[in-house]
MIDOSE-1310 file (N, C-alpha, C; in nm, 2 decimals, decimal comma, always signed):
residues 151
mvsp	-2,35/+2,63/-1,90/-2,49/+2,60/-1,90/-2,54/+2,57/-2,05; -2,63/+2,48/-2,06/-2,69/+2,45/-2,19/-2,84/+2,50/-2,18; -2,90/+2,51/-2,30/-3,05/+2,56/-2,30/-3,13/+2,45/-2,23; -3,22/+2,48/-2,14/-3,31/+2,39/-2,09/-3,39/+2,33/-2,19
elir	-3,42/+2,40/-2,30/-3,50/+2,35/-2,42/-3,43/+2,22/-2,49; -3,30/+2,23/-2,48/-3,22/+2,12/-2,54/-3,24/+2,00/-2,46; -3,24/+2,01/-2,33/-3,25/+1,90/-2,25/-3,40/+1,83/-2,25; -3,49/+1,93/-2,25/-3,63/+1,89/-2,26/-3,67/+1,79/-2,37
rfpf	-3,60/+1,80/-2,48/-3,63/+1,73/-2,59/-3,60/+1,57/-2,60; -3,53/+1,54/-2,49/-3,48/+1,40/-2,48/-3,59/+1,32/-2,39; -3,64/+1,21/-2,44/-3,73/+1,12/-2,36/-3,67/+1,08/-2,22; -3,54/+1,07/-2,21/-3,48/+1,04/-2,07/-3,54/+1,14/-1,96
fsgf	-3,55/+1,27/-2,01/-3,59/+1,37/-1,91/-3,76/+1,38/-1,90; -3,82/+1,30/-1,96/-3,97/+1,32/-1,94/-4,00/+1,29/-1,80; -4,10/+1,37/-1,75/-4,14/+1,36/-1,61/-4,07/+1,45/-1,51; -3,96/+1,51/-1,56/-3,89/+1,61/-1,48/-3,97/+1,74/-1,49
smdq	-3,98/+1,83/-1,39/-4,04/+1,96/-1,39/-3,95/+2,05/-1,46; -4,01/+2,17/-1,50/-3,92/+2,26/-1,57/-3,82/+2,32/-1,47; -3,85/+2,33/-1,34/-3,74/+2,37/-1,25/-3,62/+2,27/-1,25; -3,66/+2,15/-1,24/-3,56/+2,04/-1,24/-3,48/+2,05/-1,38
ivvl	-3,54/+2,07/-1,49/-3,47/+2,08/-1,62/-3,38/+2,20/-1,61; -3,42/+2,31/-1,55/-3,34/+2,43/-1,54/-3,20/+2,40/-1,46; -3,23/+2,31/-1,35/-3,12/+2,28/-1,26/-3,02/+2,19/-1,34; -3,08/+2,09/-1,41/-2,99/+2,01/-1,50/-2,91/+2,10/-1,59
akaa	-2,98/+2,20/-1,65/-2,91/+2,27/-1,76/-2,80/+2,37/-1,69; -2,81/+2,40/-1,57/-2,71/+2,47/-1,51/-2,59/+2,39/-1,47; -2,61/+2,26/-1,46/-2,49/+2,17/-1,44/-2,43/+2,10/-1,54; -2,47/+2,17/-1,68/-2,42/+2,09/-1,80/-2,36/+2,20/-1,89
eeie	-2,29/+2,13/-1,98/-2,22/+2,20/-2,09/-2,22/+2,11/-2,21; -2,22/+2,17/-2,34/-2,21/+2,09/-2,45/-2,07/+2,08/-2,49; -2,03/+1,96/-2,53/-1,90/+1,92/-2,56/-1,90/+1,85/-2,70; -1,78/+1,86/-2,76/-1,75/+1,78/-2,88/-1,62/+1,72/-2,87
vqrd	-1,62/+1,59/-2,91/-1,49/+1,51/-2,90/-1,47/+1,44/-3,04; -1,35/+1,40/-3,06/-1,31/+1,33/-3,19/-1,33/+1,17/-3,17; -1,32/+1,11/-3,28/-1,33/+0,96/-3,28/-1,21/+0,92/-3,20; -1,23/+0,80/-3,13/-1,13/+0,74/-3,04/-1,11/+0,81/-2,90
hyfh	-1,19/+0,91/-2,88/-1,17/+0,98/-2,75/-1,23/+0,89/-2,64; -1,17/+0,87/-2,53/-1,22/+0,80/-2,42/-1,28/+0,90/-2,32; -1,42/+0,88/-2,29/-1,48/+0,96/-2,19/-1,43/+0,91/-2,05; -1,41/+0,79/-2,04/-1,36/+0,72/-1,92/-1,32/+0,58/-1,94
hege	-1,24/+0,52/-1,85/-1,20/+0,39/-1,86/-1,26/+0,31/-1,74; -1,27/+0,18/-1,76/-1,33/+0,09/-1,66/-1,25/+0,11/-1,53; -1,33/+0,12/-1,42/-1,27/+0,13/-1,28/-1,24/+0,28/-1,23; -1,24/+0,37/-1,32/-1,21/+0,51/-1,29/-1,32/+0,57/-1,21
elth	-1,29/+0,66/-1,13/-1,38/+0,74/-1,05/-1,45/+0,83/-1,16; -1,59/+0,84/-1,16/-1,66/+0,91/-1,25/-1,70/+1,04/-1,20; -1,70/+1,15/-1,27/-1,74/+1,29/-1,23/-1,84/+1,35/-1,33; -1,87/+1,28/-1,43/-1,95/+1,32/-1,54/-2,05/+1,22/-1,59
vyii	-2,18/+1,28/-1,62/-2,28/+1,19/-1,69/-2,30/+1,26/-1,83; -2,32/+1,18/-1,92/-2,34/+1,24/-2,07/-2,46/+1,18/-2,13; -2,52/+1,27/-2,21/-2,63/+1,23/-2,30/-2,57/+1,27/-2,44; -2,59/+1,17/-2,54/-2,55/+1,19/-2,68/-2,64/+1,28/-2,76
lege	-2,58/+1,39/-2,81/-2,65/+1,48/-2,91/-2,64/+1,43/-3,05; -2,51/+1,39/-3,09/-2,49/+1,33/-3,22/-2,37/+1,25/-3,20; -2,37/+1,14/-3,29/-2,24/+1,05/-3,28/-2,28/+0,91/-3,23; -2,18/+0,85/-3,19/-2,18/+0,70/-3,14/-2,08/+0,68/-3,04
vsiv	-2,12/+0,62/-2,92/-2,02/+0,59/-2,82/-2,03/+0,44/-2,80; -1,92/+0,37/-2,79/-1,91/+0,23/-2,74/-1,89/+0,22/-2,61; -1,95/+0,13/-2,53/-1,93/+0,09/-2,40/-1,83/-0,03/-2,42; -1,71/-0,02/-2,36/-1,61/-0,12/-2,38/-1,55/-0,18/-2,25
tnlp	-1,49/-0,30/-2,26/-1,42/-0,35/-2,15/-1,30/-0,42/-2,21; -1,21/-0,45/-2,12/-1,08/-0,52/-2,17/-1,09/-0,67/-2,12; -1,04/-0,75/-2,22/-1,02/-0,90/-2,19/-0,87/-0,90/-2,16; -0,83/-0,91/-2,04/-0,68/-0,91/-2,01/-0,61/-1,03/-2,05
qknk	-0,68/-1,15/-2,06/-0,62/-1,26/-2,11/-0,58/-1,27/-2,26; -0,65/-1,18/-2,33/-0,62/-1,17/-2,47/-0,56/-1,03/-2,51; -0,55/-0,94/-2,41/-0,51/-0,80/-2,43/-0,58/-0,74/-2,54; -0,72/-0,75/-2,53/-0,81/-0,70/-2,62/-0,93/-0,62/-2,56
eitl	-0,96/-0,51/-2,63/-1,08/-0,43/-2,59/-1,20/-0,49/-2,67; -1,31/-0,52/-2,61/-1,44/-0,56/-2,67/-1,55/-0,45/-2,64; -1,64/-0,45/-2,74/-1,75/-0,36/-2,72/-1,87/-0,44/-2,66; -1,92/-0,38/-2,55/-2,03/-0,44/-2,50/-2,17/-0,39/-2,55
stlg	-2,17/-0,26/-2,59/-2,29/-0,21/-2,65/-2,24/-0,07/-2,73; -2,33/-0,03/-2,82/-2,31/+0,09/-2,88/-2,43/+0,18/-2,87; -2,40/+0,30/-2,83/-2,50/+0,40/-2,80/-2,49/+0,51/-2,90; -2,62/+0,57/-2,92/-2,64/+0,68/-3,01/-2,72/+0,80/-2,96
tgdl	-2,76/+0,88/-3,04/-2,84/+1,00/-3,00/-2,95/+0,97/-2,90; -2,94/+1,06/-2,80/-3,05/+1,05/-2,69/-3,01/+0,95/-2,58; -2,89/+0,87/-2,60/-2,85/+0,78/-2,49/-2,78/+0,84/-2,38; -2,80/+0,80/-2,27/-2,72/+0,84/-2,15/-2,62/+0,75/-2,11
fgws	-2,51/+0,79/-2,08/-2,40/+0,69/-2,02/-2,31/+0,77/-1,92; -2,23/+0,69/-1,85/-2,16/+0,75/-1,73/-2,25/+0,76/-1,61; -2,36/+0,69/-1,61/-2,46/+0,69/-1,50/-2,40/+0,65/-1,36; -2,29/+0,58/-1,37/-2,23/+0,54/-1,24/-2,17/+0,66/-1,17
alvp	-2,15/+0,78/-1,23/-2,12/+0,89/-1,16/-2,22/+0,94/-1,05; -2,35/+0,88/-1,06/-2,45/+0,92/-0,98/-2,49/+0,82/-0,88; -2,42/+0,70/-0,89/-2,44/+0,58/-0,80/-2,32/+0,55/-0,73; -2,32/+0,55/-0,59/-2,20/+0,51/-0,52/-2,15/+0,37/-0,55
pyas	-2,03/+0,35/-0,56/-1,92/+0,43/-0,53/-1,87/+0,53/-0,63; -1,94/+0,55/-0,73/-1,91/+0,65/-0,84/-1,78/+0,60/-0,93; -1,78/+0,47/-0,94/-1,68/+0,42/-1,03/-1,74/+0,36/-1,16; -1,66/+0,36/-1,26/-1,70/+0,31/-1,39/-1,70/+0,17/-1,39
taga	-1,81/+0,12/-1,45/-1,82/-0,03/-1,45/-1,77/-0,08/-1,59; -1,74/+0,02/-1,68/-1,69/-0,01/-1,82/-1,64/+0,12/-1,87; -1,57/+0,11/-1,99/-1,51/+0,23/-2,05/-1,61/+0,29/-2,15; -1,60/+0,40/-2,19/-1,69/+0,47/-2,29/-1,60/+0,54/-2,39
kati	-1,61/+0,51/-2,52/-1,52/+0,56/-2,62/-1,61/+0,60/-2,74; -1,57/+0,72/-2,80/-1,63/+0,77/-2,92/-1,58/+0,69/-3,04; -1,68/+0,64/-3,11/-1,64/+0,55/-3,23/-1,64/+0,64/-3,36; -1,70/+0,76/-3,35/-1,71/+0,86/-3,45/-1,72/+0,99/-3,37
pvra	-1,69/+1,11/-3,44/-1,71/+1,23/-3,36/-1,84/+1,24/-3,28; -1,84/+1,29/-3,17/-1,96/+1,31/-3,09/-1,97/+1,44/-3,03; -2,11/+1,49/-3,03/-2,15/+1,60/-2,95/-2,24/+1,54/-2,84; -2,21/+1,60/-2,72/-2,28/+1,54/-2,61/-2,31/+1,66/-2,51
idfd	-2,40/+1,64/-2,42/-2,42/+1,72/-2,30/-2,35/+1,65/-2,20; -2,26/+1,73/-2,13/-2,18/+1,69/-2,02/-2,24/+1,74/-1,88; -2,29/+1,66/-1,80/-2,34/+1,70/-1,67/-2,23/+1,67/-1,56; -2,21/+1,78/-1,48/-2,13/+1,77/-1,37/-2,19/+1,68/-1,26
aktl	-2,15/+1,57/-1,23/-2,21/+1,48/-1,14/-2,21/+1,52/-1,00; -2,10/+1,58/-0,96/-2,09/+1,63/-0,82/-2,21/+1,73/-0,79; -2,22/+1,82/-0,88/-2,31/+1,92/-0,88/-2,46/+1,87/-0,87; -2,48/+1,78/-0,95/-2,62/+1,71/-0,96/-2,65/+1,63/-0,82
reyf	-2,55/+1,56/-0,77/-2,56/+1,50/-0,64/-2,60/+1,60/-0,53; -2,53/+1,72/-0,52/-2,57/+1,81/-0,44/-2,71/+1,86/-0,44; -2,75/+1,87/-0,57/-2,90/+1,91/-0,59/-2,98/+1,80/-0,53; -2,95/+1,68/-0,56/-3,02/+1,57/-0,52/-3,04/+1,56/-0,37
eedp	-2,93/+1,59/-0,31/-2,94/+1,60/-0,15/-3,03/+1,71/-0,11; -3,05/+1,82/-0,17/-3,13/+1,93/-0,13/-3,28/+1,90/-0,17; -3,29/+1,82/-0,27/-3,44/+1,78/-0,32/-3,44/+1,64/-0,35; -3,47/+1,55/-0,25/-3,47/+1,41/-0,26/-3,56/+1,36/-0,36
rfgy	-3,68/+1,42/-0,40/-3,77/+1,39/-0,49/-3,70/+1,39/-0,62; -3,62/+1,49/-0,65/-3,54/+1,51/-0,78/-3,45/+1,40/-0,80; -3,38/+1,36/-0,68/-3,28/+1,26/-0,68/-3,35/+1,11/-0,71; -3,47/+1,10/-0,64/-3,55/+0,99/-0,66/-3,59/+0,96/-0,80
lmtq	-3,63/+1,07/-0,87/-3,67/+1,06/-1,01/-3,56/+1,02/-1,10; -3,43/+1,08/-1,07/-3,32/+1,06/-1,15/-3,27/+0,90/-1,13; -3,29/+0,86/-1,00/-3,26/+0,72/-0,98/-3,34/+0,62/-1,05; -3,47/+0,66/-1,05/-3,57/+0,57/-1,12/-3,52/+0,56/-1,28
kiaq	-3,50/+0,69/-1,34/-3,45/+0,69/-1,48/-3,33/+0,61/-1,50; -3,23/+0,62/-1,42/-3,11/+0,54/-1,42/-3,14/+0,40/-1,42; -3,21/+0,36/-1,32/-3,25/+0,22/-1,31/-3,31/+0,16/-1,44; -3,39/+0,24/-1,51/-3,44/+0,20/-1,64/-3,33/+0,18/-1,74
vvrd	-3,24/+0,27/-1,74/-3,12/+0,25/-1,83/-3,05/+0,12/-1,80; -3,02/+0,10/-1,67/-2,95/-0,03/-1,63/-3,03/-0,15/-1,67; -3,16/-0,15/-1,64/-3,25/-0,26/-1,68/-3,24/-0,29/-1,83; -3,25/-0,18/-1,91/-3,25/-0,20/-2,06/-3,12/-0,24/-2,11
rlna	-3,01/-0,21/-2,05/-2,87/-0,25/-2,08/-2,84/-0,40/-2,05; -2,90/-0,43/-1,92/-2,88/-0,57/-1,88/-2,96/-0,66/-1,97; -3,08/-0,62/-2,01/-3,17/-0,70/-2,09/-3,11/-0,71/-2,24; -3,04/-0,61/-2,29/-2,97/-0,62/-2,43/-2,87/-0,72/-2,41
lrie	-2,79/-0,71/-2,31/-2,66/-0,80/-2,28/-2,71/-0,94/-2,27; -2,83/-0,96/-2,19/-2,88/-1,10/-2,18/-2,93/-1,16/-2,31; -2,98/-1,08/-2,40/-3,03/-1,12/-2,53/-2,90/-1,16/-2,61; -2,81/-1,07/-2,61/-2,69/-1,10/-2,69/-2,62/-1,22/-2,64
tiay	-2,62/-1,24/-2,51/-2,55/-1,37/-2,46/-2,62/-1,49/-2,51; -2,76/-1,49/-2,50/-2,83/-1,60/-2,54/-2,81/-1,63/-2,68; -2,81/-1,54/-2,77/-2,79/-1,55/-2,91/-2,66/-1,61/-2,94; -2,55/-1,56/-2,86/-2,41/-1,61/-2,88/-2,40/-1,75/-2,84
ias	-2,47/-1,79/-2,72/-2,46/-1,93/-2,69/-2,53/-2,03/-2,78; -2,65/-1,97/-2,83/-2,74/-2,05/-2,92/-2,67/-2,08/-3,06; -2,57/-1,99/-3,10/-2,52/-2,00/-3,23/-2,40/-2,10/-3,23
């Protein structure tokens, strides 16, 4: 368990009640990983959702034709990743790799999904928050794609 106060300070969790924050804290632990640690690879079943406390995580995918890994986006303090662990079929749509040492909050997704089943309003709020993350990432990818094509 992590401190509920630690979770409350992140904008992602604005709008959650204190009871919901406590539930999140109970399903979480603080972790530290070294540079080049893979949180998960593309296509894997996900069991954890993370929010970065310190450090930097690259969202990566592989180009099989060139046997090369490319970075789709880079995340930092306050960013959430691994959200696919809360969205069926709970499979990773990309990899996540620490580019420098990272401290993060690690949420057990199975435990969270059980809480969301018990309290659908809680699950709905989390789904809205995840949808905002997905929207922002798609928008950033669209802008990068347009810039690449234009150059």
